[in-house]
C-alpha positions, 0 to 999 in steps of 0.5 A, spaced: 724 902 590 726 902 597 730 896 599 727 891 604 728 893 612 735 890 614 736 886 621 742 886 624 747 882 620 749 877 626 741 875 626 741 873 618 740 866 616 743 864 610 736 863 607 735 870 609 741 873 606 740 870 600 733 873 599 736 880 601 741 879 596 736 877 591 731 883 593 737 888 593 740 886 586 733 886 583 732 893 586 738 896 582 736 894 576 733 899 571 726 895 570 721 894 575 721 887 579 714 886 577 714 888 570 709 884 566 712 886 559 719 885 556 723 891 553 730 892 551 735 895 555 737 902 554 742 905 550 749 906 554 749 912 549 744 916 553 749 917 558 753 922 553 747 927 554 746 929 562 739 928 564 738 935 568 741 939 562 736 935 557 730 936 562 731 943 563 732 945 555 725 941 555 722 945 560 724 952 557 721 949 550 715 947 553 714 954 556 715 957 550 710 953 546 705 954 551 706 962 551 706 962 543 699 958 544 696 962 549 698 969 545 695 965 539 689 964 543 690 956 542 691 954 549 685 951 552 684 954 559 685 949 565 677 950 567 675 947 560 672 940 561 677 936 556 683 939 560 680 937 566 679 930 563 687 930 561 689 932 568 685 926 571 688 921 567 695 923 568 694 923 575 692 916 575 698 914 571 703 918 574 704 914 580 706 908 576 712 912 572 717 912 577 718 904 577 720 905 570 725 911 571 727 914 578 727 921 576 720 921 574 718 922 582 722 928 582 719 931 575 714 937 575 709 934 571 705 938 566 699 937 562 696 942 556 691 942 551 692 946 545 687 947 539 689 944 533 687 940 528 693 936 528 692 929 531 698 929 535 700 928 542 707 928 546 711 928 552 718 931 553 723 929 558 721 931 565 714 930 564 712 935 560 705 933 556 701 936 551 695 934 547 692 937 541 685 937 540 685 934 533 687 927 536 681 928 541 676 930 537 677 927 530 678 920 533 673 921 539 678 918 544 675 914 550 678 915 557 681 908 556 684 910 549 687 917 551 690 913 557 694 909 552 696 915 548 698 918 554 702 912 557 705 911 550 708 918 550 710 918 558 714 912 556 718 915 551 720 920 556 721 915 562 725 910 557 729 917 555 728 915 548 729 923 546 736 923 550 738 917 546 736 920 540 740 926 541 746 923 543 746 919 537 745 925 533 750 929 537 755 924 536 754 924 528 754 931 527 761 933 531 764 926 529 766 925 536 769 918 538 772 915 544 779 918 542 776 925 542 773 924 548 780 922 552 783 928 548 778 933 551 776 935 544 769 937 544 763 937 549 758 932 547 754 934 553 753 941 552 752 940 544 747 936 545 743 940 550 743 946 545 739 941 541 733 941 545 730 945 540 729 938 536 725 935 541 719 936 538 721 933 531 725 927 533 723 921 530 724 915 534 726 908 532 721 902 531 724 899 537 723 905 541 716 905 538 715 898 540 718 900 547 713 905 548 707 901 546 709 896 551 711 900 557 705 905 556 700 899 556 703 897 562 702 903 566 695 904 563 693 897 566 696 899 573 692 905 573 686 901 571 685 903 564 682 897 559 689 894 556 684 892 550 683 900 548 691 900 546 688 895 540 682 899 539 686 906 539 691 903 533 685 901 529 682 907 529 689 911 527 689 906 521 682 908 519 683 915 520 688 915 515 686 910 510 693 907 511 696 914 509 700 919 514 699 925 510 697 931 514 697 927 521 703 929 525 702 924 530 702 918 525 708 921 521 712 919 527 708 913 530 706 909 524 700 904 525 700 898 522 698 890 523 705 889 526 704 894 531 697 891 533 699 884 533 704 886 538 699 889 542 694 884 542 700 879 544 701 883 550 694 885 552 694 878 556 700 880 560 697 886 563 690 884 564 691 881 571 694 888 573 688 892 570 683 887 573 687 888 580 686 896 579 679 895 578 678 892 584 682 897 588 
């Protein structure tokens, strides 16, 4: 977020100076000034994994995934109506992502649709999004519900949950410590970058999932998608499984349940005004 225009220091009144300091401080914070949902601060451990390396690794893995899907005849062409639908929804969401992560404005966002019965979708670091046809067809998702899924997955990337999880995994795997860092033993940055192949199998924590739910809800609402759809989405998820996650990849890492639905219900009113404002634009 750009800082407000400055006047000559000699013309700043005490009141103006205080207002500028408040604005400048707020602009430096990791959360948007006007965020309507409350989420926790990011873990400092993520700094152990260079964002550039992880995004590069994600780009390579994403390209390989699409190449394999195309070779198997499972990559849905860009001319397909469902792919165009996903692109249109993504284009509405993307303008509201940079306020959650400044790097997002430089990401080369991509959206792909893969033929598979799996109820699954994801967004890798750097804005690499994929949906499986199973989640669209089995759940018969509306545009509002697709936006909630996409917003949720974007939020994982924006909040750098994969980066945090890989940092924790790397630190555990190689037994790194502050002392080892100071002694120059090991290179957690390079080691974590080598773990890019794990990006599709990461299990985010309950707090990460809650975080993504709320950030995704706000992004979708700002883009003009009905926040009530988030509640309907997870109700559909529960109905589709009968409280069982067997065979459903999305639900094995994105557990549904009454607690999740209650949290969304409590936060829908916080972003309802954003949705109504967006609909008037």
